[in-house]
N, C-alpha and C positions, 0 to 999 in steps of 0.2 A: 625557424632553423631546425631542421630535422637532423639529429645527430645519430650516427650509427653507434651500435654498442661498442664500448671501448675495448680495444685489445689490451690484454694484460701481460703481453710477452716481453715488455720492456722497450719496444720500439717507440720512438718519439719523433714528432714533426720537427723539421728544421726551424720552424718559426717559434718553437717553444723556448723560452729563455732559460738560461742557466740560473742556478741559485744566486740571488743578489748578495754581494758581499756586504751591503748595507743592512741586510736583514738579520735579525736575531730571533731564533725560534721562540715562540711564546711558551710560558710555563703557567700552570694553574695558580701557583703561589710563587711570587718572586722572592726568593730568599738567598741573597748574596751578602755575605758578611762585609761590613765596612772595615777596611784595613788601614791602620795608621801608617803613613809613610815616614813619619818622623817620631820615633819613640822617644827621642831626647828633647823634643820641643816642649818645654814646661810652660805652665800658664803664667804669664807675666804681663802686666800692663792692663789698662782699662779695657773691658769688653772681652778679654781672652778667657778661655776656660779649658779645663782638661776634658778629655773624652771619657773620664770616669763618671759614674753615676748616671749613665744614660738609661732611659727606659727602653727596654726591648720587648716588643710584642709581636706575635705572629701576624697581627692585623696591620701593624704600622711598619711598612718596609723601611722607612727612614726614621731612626730614633731621634728624640729631642736631645739637643746639647744644652746642658744646664749652665747657667751663669752668664748667658749672653744678654746684655741689657738692650731694651728697646730704645728707639729714638722717638721724638715727638711726632714723627710721621709714620714710621715703620714699626709694626707691632709683631710680637711672636717671633722674634729673630732666632730664638733657640730652636724653633721647628723649621726654619728656612735652611736650604742647603748651603747658603753662604757660611753657616756656622762651621761646616766641615772644612771649608776653605781656610778658616782662621787657624785651624790646627794642621793645615797642609795635608789633609787626608785625601784619598782618591774620591772621585765623584761617585755618588750613589747611583747614577744613571747607568744601567747595564743593558737595557733593551732599546733597540732602535727599530721602530715598526714600519718606517716608510720603505716601500719597494719600488721606487721610481724607475730603476733600471729595467724591470720587467715590462712596465708600461711603454717605455720608449722602444724596447726591443720589438714588441708587437706593432707599434706604430710605424717603425721604419720598414717593416716588410708588408704593411697593408697596401692594398690596391689603391690606385689614384682616386677611384670613386669613394672608397671608405675613408681615405685621408681627407678628401674634400668635405665629406659629410661631418667628420670630426672637427675639421677646421672651421666650419660654420657654427659650431656650438660655442657656448661661453668659455669652454676649456681649450679652444683651438690654438690660440697664441701660446698658451702654456706648453703645449706639446712640441713646439718648435725650439724650446730652450735646450741646448746641449747639456746633458747631465754632468754634474760635477761630482768628483769623488770627495765626499764631505769629510772635513776634519772634525771628527766628533769631539775631540778635546777642546777645540775652540768653541764649539756649540755648547758643551757642558759648562765651560767657563762663562759664557754669556748667560746661560740659565741661572748661574749663581748670582748674576747681577740683575735679574728680573724680579720685580715685586708687584704682586697682584693688588696691593693696596692702591697703587696708582696706575697699573698697567704700563709701566715704563721700566727702562734700564736705569739703574743708578750707578753712575761712574763717579770717580773722585772730582771731576771738573764740572759736571752738569748732569741733568736728567734728559734722557732721550727716549723717544717713543717709536714704535713701528706705526707710522701714520698710514691711513687708508691710501694716500697717494703713493707711498713707498710700495704698498702691496700691489697696486695696479701697475705701476711702472716696472716692477721686478718680475711679476708673474704674467702680466698681460690679461689677467682675469678681471673683467669689469665689475664694479659694485653698482649694479642696476637691476631692477626687476622686482618681482613679487617676493615678499619674505617667505622663507621656507618654514612652515609651521611644524609643530610636533606631528609626527607621522604615525597613523594607526597601523597596526600589524596587518599584513596580508597573508593569505594562506599559501601553502606550498604549491597547490594546484595552480593558483593564479600566477605566482611568481614563475613557475615552470613554463606556463603558456606564454608569458611575456618574453621569456628567454628562448622560446622556440624548441623546448625539449619536453619530454613527457615526465610527469611526476615519478614514474617508476624508475627512470634513469637517475633522477636526482636522489631518490632513496637508495637505489642499489650502489651508487657511487659515494654515498655518505656525504653529499654536498650540502646538506641542510643541517643546521644546528640551532635549535631554539629560536626560530624566526630569522635566522641569519644565513647567508650563503658563504661558504668557505672560499677564500681567495685562491687557494690551490686548485679547487675544482673549476672555478672560472677560468684560471689559466690553462687548465687542461682542455676546456671547451674551445678557447681561442686557438690553442695549439693544434687542434684537430680540424679546424675550419681552414679552407683554402683562402686565407686572408689576402694573399698576393693577387688573386684573380677574381675575387668576388666583385660583382658589379651591381649597379643600381637596380637592375631588372631581376636580380636573383630573389626568389621567395624568402631566402634566409637573410636578406640584407638588413632589414629593420631589426630583427631579433639579434643579429650579430652586433649591430650598432648599440643596442641596449646592453648586451653583455659587456662590450668594450667600455661603455660609459660607467657601468656599475663597477667594473674592474679598476678603472681610474679612481673613482671615488673611494673605494675601499683600500686601494694600495697606497695612495698618496695623501688623502685628506681626512678621511673619517675612519681611522683605524681602531681596532680593538686588540686587547692582549691575546685573543684567541685567533687572530688572523682571519677574521670574518668581516663581512659588510652587511649592514642592515638591509634586508630584502625590501623594506618599505620604500626605498629610493626608487624602486621600479614603478611604483604608482605615479611618480612624477614624470614618467616617460610614456604614459598611455593617454593620448597618442604620443608618438615620439617628438612631435613639434612642441609639445608642452614643456619639454626639458628646458628650452631656450627662454622661457618666460620667467624663470625663477632667478633670484639673486644668489647665485652660487658664489660670487666673489665675496659678498658680505658674510655668508655662512662660513666660508673657508677662512676668511680673515678672523672671524670670531673664534673659530676652532683653534687657530694658532695662539690667540691670546689665552683661551681657556687651557690649552695644553701646556703653555708656559707656566701659568699659575699653578696648575696641578703638579707638575714635576718639580717646580721650585719650592713648593710647600710640602714636599715629601709625600704627595698623594699616590705615589707609585714609582717604580724604578724603570719605567719604560717611557720613552718619548713618543706619545701617541698623537702626533700632529706632523705637519709638513716641516720637519726640522731643518732641511737644507735651506729653507728661506732665511734662517738666521745668518748663515754664512753669506748668502746673497746680500743681505742687509749690511753686514759688517764690511763687505767689499766696497760699498758706497760711502759709508760714514766714517770708518775707522782706518786711519792711514797705516797702522802696523799690519793690517790684514788685507791690504789692497794688492791684488794679484797682477799678473801681466795682462795687458789688453790683447784680446783675440782680434777684435774689430775696432780700429781707431775711429771709424765713422761714427759721428755723433748722432746719426739718425737710426741706429739699431734699436729695435723694439721687439720683445721686452729688453730692458736694459741689462738684465742678468745674462743675456746671450752674448755679450761682448767680451766677457772675461775668458782667459785662456788657461792659466795655470794657477795652482795654489800659490799662496804668498811665499816669496823667497825670504822675507824679513823675519818670519817666525817659523821655526821648524814644526812640521806637521806632527800631530799626535804627542806633543809634549804639554801636558796639562799645566805643569808649574810655569812653563814659559808663557802660555796663553794667559794664565791668571796674572802673572807679573806684568805683562803688557797692559792689561786692562786696569791693574792697580795703579799704574803710574801714568794713566792717560791724562793729557792736558789738552786745552782747547786748540793748541797749535797742531795737534794730531787728529783733530775731528773736523769733518766737513759737515757743517750744520745744514746746508741746503744743497744737496748733490744735484738736484734737477733744476736749479735756478735759471740755467741758460736754455732750458728746453720748453719754454712756454708754448710755442707753436705745437710741439708734439703733445703736450699735456692737453691742450684744447682739442686737438684733432683725435687723439686716441684714448684719452682717459675719461671722456664723457662727464666732465665736471667733478672728478674726484678731488680736485683742488679745493672745492667749496667746503670740504670737511675740515681743512686746516683752520686752526683758530676757533673751532667750535667744539661743543660737547656732543658726542654722537653715541647712540646705542645701536649695536649690531646684534641681530638675532642669530642664535645658534641652536636650531631645532627646539625653539620654545624658551630658551634661556637667554640672558643678556650678557654681553661683554661691552665695556665702555672704552671709547677713546676720549680722554680728557684733554682737549686741545689747549685749555688754559695753562696747563703745566709745561707745555713745550712750544710756546709762542716763538721761541728762538729758532725753531725748525720751520716756522712760517715766514718770519720777516727778519730773522737774524738778530733781534733785539731781546734782551733779557728782562723779565718781569717776575715779581714775587707773587705766586698764586696763593689763593686761600686753601685751607685744608680740603682734601677730596671729600666728596659726599659719601653717604652710605649708598652702595650700589645695589639697586633693586635686581634680584636674581631672575625675576620673571618679567617678560615683556608684556605689560598690560596693553590691552587694545583700546586705549582711550586716545583722545585727540592729541594730548601733549606728548605721549610716548610715540604716537605715530609720526609727529613732526620731528621728534628727536631722532627717530630712525631714518627718515627719508632725507632730511637736510641738516639735522643737528640744531642746537639752540645756541643763541649768542652767549658769550662769556665775558662781556666787557666788565661786568661787576665782580668777576671772580679773579681778576689779576690787577696788580698795581701798575704804577707808571714805569716807564723804561728806566732801568738802572744799569750801572756799569757791571761788567762781568765780575770784577773784584768784590763789589757789594753783594751781588747774587751769590758768589762763592762763599762769602762769610755766612750768609743765611743758610745756604744749602748744606754746609758742613755742620751746622747746628741741628739740622732736622733729618739728615740722611746718614748713610752708613759709612761713606768715605772709603779709604783703603781697608781691605779686610785680610790681607796676608801679613804675617809677622814681619816687621821691618828688619829684625836681626835674627840670626840663627845661632844658637849656642852649640859649640862643637866640643865634645868631651874627649879627653885623652890627648896625647901629644900631637899637635897639629903638624901637617905637612905644609911647607911654605906656599907652594903653588896652589894647592887646593884651598887652603885657608884664605889666601888673598882673593882668589876668584869667587869663593862663596861670599865673602864679605862685600865685595863690589856688587855682586848679583843681588844680595838682599838689601843693600843700601840704595839701589837705584830708584825704587818707588819714593823713598823719603827725599832723596835729592831732587827728584823731579817736582815734587810738591813744594819744596822750599823755593825752587827756582820760579815756579808759577806764582807763589805768594809774593815773592819779591817784585816780580814784574807787575802783578796786580796792584800792589801798594803804590808803586811808582805811577801807574796810570791813574789811580784814584786821587792822588795828591794834585794832579793836574786838572781835575774836573770838579765842578760844583756838586755838592751832595744832593741827590735827587729827592723829590717829594714822593713819599710812599703812601699817601692817602688813597684810599680806595673809593672809586666812584660807583656807588651803589645805584645811582639814579641815571646811569648812562642810557641813552636811547638806543634800543636794539636796532633801530632803522639804520644806524651807522654801519651795521655789519655788511660785509661784502656780499654782492649778489652772486648767484650761480654763474659759472663761466658760460 
């Protein structure tokens, strides 16, 4: 792709996207003070703590909240962002790095030949999903419910995971292919050659930064190419395709705080057909898990992963956040393409409302198996992603590991609750031995890691003893002379989580009295051959 020298007169191509409203410009040091939204909320009750006495460090963007007790399952809760929710403070997440809109803008104006070439890559189905205007407050509230100890969401009624099947069904990106290894650095000269430009142009436009390519520079390259008319016979077609794929990877999936993308990804596109042989779905899935763990543990104030996926996931699983259907046809794929509008049940961009809805979540408002009626679609389009359910699987993320612990969420596989053993120490590096290879490609059986089927009421009793439960204050103290209407509304709003929990407990006790008590003995000698075969 031979690119003419860029004109600096301010003119722009019609294909160049406007600034994405989902994008927050990066800063070298993220320093945004945490503001308390309830100065009168005193520390009362077990597990509550004041915001005083926090450690503030220039290197720790989210300070520790002192006095938050751990549970038998979840450790270091004072450093988890759920501690801020306890005091009803605003979310510490202030940077949102995904620029999905820019990718779709270029894709929509691309020529049929270029769109066809992109459609044949592992990212092709993803590009057909209509972009949603993300409700970042809902996403922030979900991040407060994510715990890297188990790689699951912890809600008051149960534990839920982002399963590999969820990922494939909602993004259309298959989990299949060769693991993407740690990538060696490539020179600017080689990167420029693969992108079809000269190193002098990259240097003069300041498009290169410490082995990474700036996304704004890639966008300018795509904006100056005749995307609408480029055809397969054009000398610049292959280099343009590489630039487009690199722009997608950096804008949507592998972001940095400095809005760059690792130039080493280009080595996986030489030749261009090599791109299709790698497991991009597994790497992107692992990057979502890693990004959630990072931001929930205060490792930074920017969401550097494909965060719109959390809203896609909530649309399927959580009734309070289920929007209006765009396409009632049950055959739409990816499944996220069928939704039309944001949820009308929860006002957008109200953090306290999203937190409150999650805090009073009961099983009646959860869809445990949203794709249970789509077995034919799963077999046809997901290439065996269902095989990962009910197994423990390791997914490689550029040389490191993220785990899906299927034994913890067997209710998302068969709808039945079991008590799992404590999670293992998760190996951060994916060793290249036979066991880890099998754990990545198909997962390992977990029959000996979970007990017999139990009632939800029994599961709930166990779960509330090891997990976090409701994290918002059940009551709010109001100082000064109250106003009748405001006081009444505020009391009802704050009591709703408690009332919902009491209602669920009463219903669970009634069900438990009608059933025999289950046997909770663990079968450590179970035959792994009983495990389901691949679809």
